[in-house]
ZAMARGU-4260 file (C-alpha; in steps of 0.2 Angstrom, whole numbers, plus 5000, padded with zeros to 4 digits):
<rodrens>
0) 5004/5061/4916 | 4996/5070/4901 | 4976/5074/4904 | 4966/5058/4899 | 4952/5059/4888
5) 4934/5064/4894 | 4926/5049/4899 | 4940/5037/4897 | 4938/5033/4914 | 4920/5027/4915
10) 4924/5019/4898 | 4938/5008/4906 | 4930/5002/4920 | 4913/4998/4908 | 4927/4987/4897
15) 4931/4977/4913 | 4923/4966/4925 | 4928/4969/4942 | 4928/4950/4946 | 4941/4948/4934
20) 4951/4963/4944 | 4948/4956/4960 | 4948/4937/4959 | 4968/4936/4956 | 4969/4942/4975
25) 4955/4934/4984 | 4948/4918/4982 | 4930/4922/4979 | 4916/4911/4981 | 4896/4915/4973
30) 4882/4922/4985 | 4867/4928/4978 | 4869/4941/4963 | 4888/4944/4973 | 4905/4936/4977
35) 4913/4935/4994 | 4929/4931/5001 | 4944/4934/5014 | 4947/4951/5017 | 4964/4956/5009
40) 4966/4970/5019 | 4965/4962/5036 | 4966/4946/5046 | 4952/4937/5047 | 4944/4920/5047
45) 4926/4922/5041 | 4924/4932/5024 | 4917/4948/5023 | 4923/4954/5009 | 4911/4957/4995
50) 4911/4959/4976 | 4896/4967/4966 | 4900/4965/4948 | 4884/4972/4942 | 4888/4986/4952
55) 4905/4987/4948 | 4909/4990/4970 | 4917/4981/4983 | 4916/4983/5001 | 4927/4976/5015
60) 4916/4977/5031 | 4931/4970/5041 | 4944/4985/5036 | 4931/4996/5032 | 4939/4999/5012
65) 4926/5001/4998 | 4928/5007/4980 | 4927/5001/4963 | 4940/4993/4950 | 4952/5007/4952
70) 4954/5011/4969 | 4955/4994/4973 | 4970/4993/4964 | 4974/5006/4972 | 4976/5001/4988
75) 4980/4982/4984 | 4996/4987/4974 | 4999/5003/4984 | 4998/5013/4968 | 4992/5032/4962
80) 4975/5035/4952 | 4988/5036/4935 | 4996/5024/4939 | 4981/5012/4944 | 4973/5015/4927
85) 4989/5013/4917 | 4990/4996/4928 | 4972/4992/4921 | 4974/4996/4905 | 4989/4987/4902
90) 4982/4971/4910 | 4965/4972/4900 | 4972/4975/4884 | 4965/4992/4884 | 4974/5009/4876
95) 4974/5024/4887 | 4968/5038/4878 | 4972/5058/4880 | 4966/5073/4876 | 4970/5080/4859
100) 4976/5097/4869 | 4986/5088/4884 | 5001/5087/4871 | 5012/5104/4871 | 5012/5113/4856
105) 5017/5104/4841 | 5022/5090/4849 | 5017/5072/4851 | 5008/5066/4865 | 5017/5060/4881
110) 5008/5041/4883 | 5015/5035/4899 | 5019/5041/4917 | 5035/5047/4924 | 5037/5029/4934
115) 5029/5018/4920 | 5044/5026/4910 | 5055/5022/4925 | 5048/5003/4924 | 5053/5002/4905
120) 5070/5010/4908 | 5075/4997/4921 | 5070/4983/4910 | 5078/4990/4895 | 5095/4991/4908
125) 5092/4974/4915 | 5094/4967/4897 | 5108/4979/4892 | 5116/4973/4909 | 5113/4954/4902
130) 5119/4955/4887 | 5135/4960/4894 | 5138/4944/4906 | 5136/4935/4890 | 5148/4947/4878
135) 5167/4939/4873 | 5179/4948/4879 | 5191/4948/4896 | 5180/4956/4908 | 5163/4946/4903
140) 5173/4929/4904 | 5179/4932/4920 | 5162/4938/4926 | 5155/4921/4917 | 5168/4911/4927
145) 5163/4918/4945 | 5145/4915/4940 | 5147/4896/4935 | 5163/4892/4944 | 5162/4900/4962
150) 5144/4904/4963 | 5138/4888/4954 | 5124/4892/4943 | 5120/4888/4928 | 5119/4903/4912
155) 5099/4897/4910 | 5097/4905/4929 | 5106/4918/4923 | 5094/4919/4910 | 5077/4917/4922
160) 5081/4932/4935 | 5089/4943/4922 | 5106/4945/4931 | 5119/4955/4921 | 5134/4963/4922
165) 5141/4983/4924 | 5155/4985/4913 | 5171/4996/4922 | 5166/5007/4908 | 5154/5019/4916
170) 5147/5027/4901 | 5142/5014/4891 | 5124/5013/4899 | 5118/5030/4898 | 5124/5032/4880
175) 5114/5017/4877 | 5097/5022/4886 | 5099/5040/4877 | 5098/5032/4862 | 5084/5024/4866
180) 5075/5041/4867 | 5072/5039/4886 | 5070/5056/4894 | 5083/5065/4906 | 5071/5068/4919
185) 5069/5048/4920 | 5087/5045/4920 | 5091/5056/4932 | 5077/5048/4943 | 5083/5030/4938
190) 5096/5030/4953 | 5106/5022/4938 | 5119/5037/4937 | 5131/5047/4948 | 5127/5067/4944
195) 5141/5075/4933 | 5146/5092/4931 | 5130/5106/4929 | 5121/5092/4935 | 5122/5082/4917
200) 5117/5063/4918 | 5136/5057/4926 | 5144/5038/4928 | 5134/5023/4931 | 5135/5019/4950
205) 5137/5001/4949 | 5152/4999/4936 | 5161/4982/4937 | 5148/4974/4947 | 5138/4957/4945
210) 5119/4965/4944 | 5105/4956/4951 | 5089/4962/4944 | 5076/4967/4959 | 5057/4965/4952
215) 5040/4971/4961 | 5025/4960/4969 | 5018/4962/4949 | 5038/4956/4940 | 5042/4975/4935
220) 5060/4977/4937 | 5064/4993/4949 | 5080/4992/4956 | 5095/4983/4956 | 5108/4975/4968
225) 5126/4976/4962 | 5140/4962/4968 | 5157/4967/4969 | 5169/4957/4958 | 5187/4958/4956
230) 5188/4970/4943 | 5176/4983/4953 | 5186/4998/4956 | 5187/5005/4974 | 5181/5019/4983
235) 5198/5028/4984 | 5207/5026/4999 | 5189/5015/5005 | 5186/5000/5000 | 5169/4997/4990
240) 5158/4990/4998 | 5151/4969/4994 | 5134/4973/4989 | 5128/4994/4983 | 5110/4994/4981
245) 5098/5007/4970 | 5096/5022/4982 | 5076/5023/4984 | 5066/5031/4967 | 5050/5035/4962
250) 5047/5015/4956 | 5057/5007/4972 | 5055/5008/4991 | 5066/4993/5000 | 5052/4992/5015
255) 5038/4989/5000 | 5043/4975/4992 | 5053/4957/4995 | 5064/4951/4980 | 5057/4936/4971
260) 5039/4936/4978 | 5031/4940/4960 | 5040/4921/4957 | 5037/4913/4973 | 5019/4919/4973
265) 5015/4910/4959 | 5018/4893/4970 | 5012/4898/4985 | 4995/4890/4991 | 4986/4888/5008
270) 4995/4872/5012 | 5013/4880/5006 | 5025/4892/5017 | 5034/4904/5012 | 5053/4903/5016
275) 5062/4920/5022 | 5080/4921/5018 | 5096/4936/5019 | 5098/4937/5003 | 5094/4938/4985
280) 5107/4923/4981 | 5101/4912/4993 | 5083/4916/4987 | 5089/4912/4968 | 5098/4896/4974
285) 5083/4891/4986 | 5072/4893/4968 | 5085/4884/4958 | 5084/4869/4968 | 5065/4867/4970
290) 5063/4879/4984 | 5052/4891/4975 | 5043/4900/4987 | 5058/4908/4992 | 5059/4927/4996
295) 5071/4940/5005 | 5072/4959/5012 | 5081/4972/5002 | 5095/4972/5013 | 5088/4979/5027
300) 5078/4975/5042 | 5062/4965/5037 | 5047/4976/5041 | 5028/4975/5044 | 5023/4982/5025
305) 5035/4967/5019 | 5026/4955/5032 | 5009/4962/5025 | 5014/4958/5006 | 5016/4940/5010
310) 4999/4939/5021 | 4990/4943/5007 | 4997/4930/4998 | 4986/4917/5009 | 5000/4907/5013
315) 5000/4893/5027 | 5013/4901/5035 | 5033/4906/5034 | 5048/4899/5038 | 5062/4908/5043
320) 5080/4903/5034 | 5092/4917/5044 | 5108/4913/5044 | 5114/4904/5058 | 5126/4915/5066
325) 5120/4926/5081 | 5116/4943/5070 | 5102/4929/5062 | 5096/4926/5079 | 5095/4942/5084
330) 5084/4944/5069 | 5074/4930/5068 | 5067/4938/5086 | 5066/4954/5079 | 5055/4946/5067
335) 5040/4940/5081 | 5032/4953/5085 | 5031/4959/5066 | 5022/4941/5061 | 5013/4942/5076
340) 5006/4960/5070 | 5003/4955/5051 | 4994/4938/5057 | 5005/4927/5049 | 5010/4910/5058
345) 5029/4907/5058 | 5043/4893/5061 | 5062/4896/5063 | 5073/4887/5057 | 5090/4884/5064
350) 5103/4883/5052 | 5122/4879/5057 | 5133/4892/5064 | 5142/4902/5048 | 5130/4895/5034
355) 5117/4900/5024 | 5106/4894/5012 | 5116/4893/4996 | 5129/4884/5008 | 5117/4871/5013
360) 5111/4868/4997 | 5126/4866/4988 | 5136/4857/5000 | 5124/4845/5008 | 5112/4845/4995
365) 5090/4845/4994 | 5088/4833/5007 | 5097/4843/5020 | 5087/4858/5018 | 5070/4847/5018
370) 5076/4842/5037 | 5081/4860/5040 | 5063/4866/5035 | 5055/4852/5044 | 5064/4853/5060
375) 5059/4873/5061 | 5051/4880/5076 | 5036/4889/5081 | 5037/4905/5086 | 5032/4904/5106
380) 5045/4889/5106 | 5059/4896/5096 | 5056/4913/5108 | 5058/4900/5122 | 5072/4892/5119
385) 5082/4908/5113 | 5079/4918/5130 | 5081/4901/5142 | 5093/4889/5137 | 5089/4875/5147
390) 5071/4876/5150 | 5070/4863/5163 | 5081/4874/5175 | 5070/4891/5171 | 5067/4900/5186
395) 5051/4909/5188 | 5059/4926/5185 | 5066/4919/5170 | 5049/4912/5165 | 5039/4931/5170
400) 5053/4939/5159 | 5050/4927/5142 | 5029/4930/5145 | 5032/4949/5146 | 5045/4947/5129
405) 5029/4937/5121 | 5018/4950/5129 | 5023/4965/5119 | 5023/4956/5102 | 5008/4948/5107
410) 4997/4966/5110 | 4999/4969/5093 | 4986/4953/5088 | 4969/4959/5082 | 4961/4941/5083
415) 4953/4935/5098 | 4957/4917/5093 | 4976/4916/5088 | 4980/4926/5104 | 4971/4913/5114
420) 4982/4900/5103 | 4997/4908/5108 | 4993/4910/5125 | 4987/4893/5126 | 5007/4888/5117
425) 5014/4899/5133 | 5006/4892/5149 | 5007/4874/5141 | 5029/4876/5136 | 5032/4886/5151
430) 5021/4876/5163 | 5010/4891/5167 | 4993/4893/5174 | 4982/4897/5159 | 4972/4909/5173
435) 4987/4917/5180 | 4994/4921/5163 | 4978/4928/5155 | 4979/4939/5171 | 4996/4945/5168
440) 4992/4948/5149 | 4976/4958/5153 | 4988/4968/5165 | 5001/4971/5154 | 4990/4979/5141
445) 4982/4989/5151 | 4998/4997/5157 | 5006/4996/5142 | 5010/5013/5135 | 4999/5024/5143
450) 5005/5042/5134 | 5004/5034/5114 | 4985/5028/5121 | 4982/5046/5128 | 4988/5052/5109
455) 4978/5041/5099 | 4964/5045/5110 | 4966/5064/5106 | 4965/5062/5089 | 4951/5050/5087
460) 4944/5063/5099 | 4949/5078/5086 | 4942/5066/5072 | 4925/5063/5078 | 4923/5083/5084
465) 4928/5087/5066 | 4914/5073/5057 | 4902/5081/5069 | 4906/5098/5061 | 4902/5091/5041
470) 4888/5079/5045 | 4877/5092/5037 | 4886/5091/5019 | 4888/5073/5020 | 4872/5069/5025
475) 4865/5080/5011 | 4879/5072/4998 | 4872/5053/5004 | 4854/5059/4999 | 4860/5065/4983
480) 4868/5050/4980 | 4853/5038/4982 | 4838/5051/4975 | 4844/5060/4960 | 4826/5068/4961
485) 4832/5078/4974 | 4847/5088/4965 | 4834/5101/4955 | 4823/5104/4969 | 4839/5107/4980
490) 4848/5117/4967 | 4837/5130/4966 | 4833/5130/4984 | 4848/5133/4993 | 4861/5145/4989
495) 4879/5135/4986 | 4887/5148/4997 | 4878/5141/5011 | 4889/5124/5010 | 4905/5124/5018
500) 4918/5116/5004 | 4932/5115/5014 | 4927/5096/5022 | 4927/5084/5007 | 4909/5080/5006
505) 4905/5098/5005 | 4919/5099/4992 | 4910/5085/4980 | 4893/5092/4985 | 4896/5110/4979
510) 4903/5102/4963 | 4886/5091/4961 | 4874/5107/4963 | 4886/5117/4952 | 4884/5105/4938
515) 4864/5105/4940 | 4863/5122/4940 | 4871/5123/4925 | 4864/5108/4916 | 4848/5110/4924
520) 4847/5091/4928 | 4858/5079/4941 | 4872/5073/4932 | 4875/5055/4931 | 4887/5042/4940
525) 4898/5042/4928 | 4897/5059/4925 | 4900/5065/4945 | 4914/5053/4946 | 4923/5062/4931
530) 4921/5078/4943 | 4931/5067/4956 | 4948/5076/4958 | 4957/5064/4972 | 4959/5049/4980
535) 4951/5058/4996 | 4935/5062/4986 | 4933/5046/4978 | 4934/5036/4993 | 4921/5046/5000
540) 4911/5047/4984 | 4912/5025/4984 | 4908/5023/5001 | 4891/5033/5003 | 4888/5026/4987
545) 4888/5008/4994 | 4878/5012/5010 | 4862/5000/5012 | 4846/5010/5011 | 4830/5004/5019
550) 4819/5004/5006 | 4804/5006/5017 | 4804/5021/5019 | 4799/5033/5003 | 4799/5048/5011
555) 4816/5047/5021 | 4827/5056/5008 | 4815/5070/5008 | 4814/5072/5026 | 4832/5072/5029
560) 4837/5081/5014 | 4825/5097/5023 | 4832/5094/5038 | 4847/5099/5030 | 4844/5113/5021
565) 4837/5120/5037 | 4854/5117/5045 | 4862/5124/5031 | 4852/5140/5033 | 4854/5144/5049
570) 4872/5141/5050 | 4871/5152/5037 | 4863/5164/5046 | 4875/5163/5062 | 4888/5166/5052
575) 4881/5183/5043 | 4876/5189/5061 | 4894/5185/5068 | 4901/5195/5055 | 4888/5208/5058
580) 4893/5210/5075 | 4911/5210/5071 | 4908/5224/5061 | 4897/5233/5073 | 4911/5233/5086
585) 4925/5243/5071 | 4910/5255/5068 | 4903/5262/5085 | 4910/5280/5079 | 4901/5279/5061
590) 4884/5280/5062 | 4880/5278/5044 | 4889/5262/5047 | 4879/5257/5061 | 4861/5262/5054
595) 4865/5249/5039 | 4872/5237/5050 | 4857/5237/5061 | 4845/5236/5046 | 4854/5221/5040
600) 4852/5212/5057 | 4835/5215/5056 | 4835/5206/5041 | 4843/5191/5045 | 4833/5187/5061
605) 4816/5191/5050 | 4822/5177/5037 | 4826/5165/5052 | 4805/5166/5056 | 4803/5160/5036
610) 4816/5147/5031 | 4818/5140/5014 | 4805/5122/5013 | 4811/5110/5000 | 4799/5106/4989
615) 4796/5093/4974
</rodrens>
């Protein structure tokens, strides 16, 4: 992506209201001059997510997340910084401005990132595939007949979901996209084409297949699922697979999206449940017949990241409508721990063996599906039924086995309230005393994967030690972000070489001091934000900038700054002294060098007696 014009980031933030950015994701209520709601980043019952539009930042006290409009979009939409800028600019109709010299000499400036171009390419490809479905020729007629007569969908549904056809002629799409001036790198990264001779763009990987576009949670087409048809070419001696999916690309990760979520999200509310089905055509059928909260994984096992996507929509819960065979039941059990960890309440519907939602709706109708959903079993009840077919005849050993299975899923629950609720269900359904169950769970959790806990503890300890080493730079950065009057005195008192620029706080601090020296004044907040180079710097900057300060002690920042200057100065002298000691070892037989080093050592010890004092 070309470099944005100086000041554009702050211009963008100045033209948008943080409330407007956050409110589509979080139900906010007025609280003084701020707004408050439930965290979109973690499970909680009491709201601790605060939005301060006047100050332009948000703070989530349950997860520790915080930042401005751009960092909020980065976190909630899983976007990189340039993508978040593009997202906000497009959403609020603000044209991106680029630096004049960012274009190559003699060529116009590129006005989109690779990801942006890939999204546009997939939209154009979707339209092209859909038009091929509507063409009047033998191939297209056969595909329409399959869609209308065999699958029993309408052309209106095909249009709504962008259903299309990829012709057996495998080079038509590449020719068309090339004529639309898409870059060669975008064509290669799209996942739509094989690699040709000399690494050129080859044939389409989906030729002769029904094309089902896959949209991300924002509704942008990012990939395709291609269904085999009668005319689909075979793969040599092997039969071509029933479904072929786009490979993972810069805009498509299977585990980070759910089919139809962009539409289902518009229908979901706190009193509605998501319907989780296995296939895209199941989800389309559900939508088509009024069950408009249906979503589907992308041909892979359901993952934590996908459960988190559902959780962020704040549904009443999830109903799993998995195929009624052994594989479907096995998949359902594997989902339990994922739902519990995400904080989602789930129920499991038992479909007739060998059937799926598509077949049920076509064969038995809407009322039958309503009945199946109504009779869906809560998670704990479903697990017990799968593990103990005849509950009345359950032995103590079987009950213990079920409890241990549930315990392994429940250890991931953060909410004490939710945990108590699931334990109560277990004790009621299995007729086990609650005290005994809680005792066993406590023992299970205590003995759970000690090696893993040991590794985490070491990692946390290492992190804590690292924080102690960088606390001086962070403290001083905190001071400057809350009292810019100290910037010039600090810049004139301490040497920038004393600052360790390896930690994030040190890098930011060095930039502020350098700018202060150059401009003879502390940069404004907006100017400081322009100095930040990556997400780590932006996160720390906003984290420190949003910290509450004690207004009752006006001399606090000066005292803290003086302490930091003293520590930096003494650390600098210690490092210089250690360096001299190392040189002394190497110069034992060089009297002149030894004499000079001894003089430097005396100078360091003399400086210790008169450290610099910060004055304002």
